[in-house]
C-alpha positions as CSV (number, residue, x, y, z in Angstrom):
1,M,-152.9,-87.4,-258.8
2,N,-157.0,-86.9,-259.8
3,A,-158.8,-84.1,-262.3
4,A,-160.0,-82.1,-259.4
5,D,-155.9,-81.6,-259.0
6,F,-156.0,-79.8,-261.6
7,P,-158.4,-76.7,-261.5
8,F,-159.7,-75.5,-264.8
9,K,-157.0,-72.1,-264.4
10,T,-153.7,-74.0,-264.3
11,V,-154.8,-76.5,-267.1
12,V,-155.5,-73.2,-269.4
13,L,-152.6,-71.6,-269.4
14,S,-150.6,-74.9,-269.2
15,I,-151.9,-75.2,-272.2
16,V,-151.2,-70.9,-273.4
17,A,-147.6,-71.2,-272.4
18,T,-147.1,-74.7,-274.0
19,V,-148.4,-73.3,-277.5
20,A,-146.1,-70.1,-276.7
21,L,-143.3,-72.0,-276.3
22,L,-144.1,-74.1,-279.7
23,A,-144.4,-71.2,-281.3
24,L,-141.1,-69.4,-280.4
25,T,-139.2,-72.5,-280.5
26,V,-139.9,-72.7,-284.1
27,Y,-139.6,-69.0,-284.2
28,A,-135.8,-69.5,-283.2
29,S,-135.7,-71.8,-285.7
30,T,-135.7,-69.6,-288.8
31,L,-133.2,-66.9,-286.8
32,P,-129.8,-66.8,-289.0
33,V,-127.1,-67.9,-286.7
34,E,-125.4,-64.1,-286.9
35,Q,-128.3,-63.1,-284.8
36,L,-126.6,-64.7,-281.8
37,L,-127.8,-62.1,-279.1
38,A,-131.4,-62.7,-280.7
39,R,-131.0,-66.2,-280.4
40,V,-129.1,-66.2,-276.7
41,G,-132.4,-64.4,-275.7
42,L,-134.8,-66.8,-277.2
43,A,-133.5,-69.7,-275.6
44,L,-133.6,-68.2,-271.9
45,I,-137.2,-67.1,-272.8
46,V,-137.9,-70.9,-273.8
47,G,-136.2,-71.8,-270.9
48,G,-137.4,-70.2,-268.5
49,A,-141.2,-70.4,-269.6
50,A,-140.4,-74.1,-269.3
51,G,-139.5,-73.9,-265.9
52,N,-142.4,-72.4,-265.0
53,L,-144.4,-74.6,-267.2
54,I,-142.8,-77.9,-265.3
55,D,-143.7,-75.9,-261.7
56,R,-147.4,-75.1,-263.2
57,L,-147.7,-78.8,-264.1
58,T,-145.9,-80.9,-261.1
59,A,-147.4,-78.4,-258.7
60,G,-150.5,-76.5,-260.0
61,Y,-149.1,-72.9,-259.9
62,V,-145.0,-71.4,-260.5
63,V,-143.2,-71.0,-256.6
64,D,-141.8,-67.7,-256.8
65,F,-138.9,-67.8,-254.0
66,V,-136.6,-64.8,-254.1
67,D,-138.5,-62.0,-252.2
68,V,-136.1,-58.8,-252.0
69,Y,-136.2,-56.0,-250.0
70,W,-134.1,-52.7,-249.4
71,R,-134.6,-50.5,-246.5
72,N,-138.9,-50.1,-246.6
73,W,-138.7,-50.8,-250.7
74,H,-140.2,-53.9,-251.3
75,F,-139.6,-55.6,-254.8
76,W,-141.5,-58.3,-256.1
77,A,-141.0,-61.7,-255.6
78,F,-140.0,-64.0,-258.7
79,N,-138.0,-67.1,-259.3
80,V,-135.1,-68.2,-261.5
81,A,-137.5,-68.8,-264.8
82,D,-138.5,-65.2,-264.6
83,A,-135.3,-63.9,-264.0
84,A,-134.3,-65.5,-267.3
85,I,-137.1,-64.5,-268.8
86,T,-136.6,-60.9,-268.7
87,V,-132.3,-61.6,-269.2
88,G,-134.2,-63.2,-272.5
89,V,-136.2,-60.5,-273.1
90,A,-133.7,-57.5,-272.9
91,F,-131.6,-59.7,-275.4
92,M,-134.4,-59.3,-277.6
93,I,-134.8,-55.5,-277.2
94,L,-131.1,-55.4,-277.4
95,D,-130.6,-57.0,-280.8
96,L,-133.8,-55.3,-282.1
97,L,-132.0,-51.7,-281.4
98,D,-128.9,-53.4,-283.1
99,V,-126.8,-52.4,-280.2
100,R,-123.5,-54.0,-282.1
101,T,-121.6,-51.5,-282.9
102,R,-121.4,-51.7,-287.0
103,R,-118.3,-50.3,-288.8
104,V,-118.8,-47.9,-292.5
105,P,-116.9,-49.1,-294.7
106,R,-114.7,-46.3,-296.4
107,T,-114.6,-45.5,-300.3
108,V,-112.0,-44.2,-302.1
């Protein structure tokens, strides 16, 4: 594989993805252990982004292989890494909304 095999777009996207992965990893290391939902969400995001980056570096593009149809409705194509990123973002949003049930202490 020579330099001509990597178009400019692939190089730029790979650099951006690498910087984003590093930033997310640094952010994840600052989260307290109690924020389990956020930590799992970040792990899914980092894992998905790393998977897409590996695809981009090895193939020059990301391979989307899940294509969902239902009757006349067509959902967009995606891959497992994209699904992990989506679920991870949903977990992060749930953590931000604080969906855990909080117990209010009773005062006497």
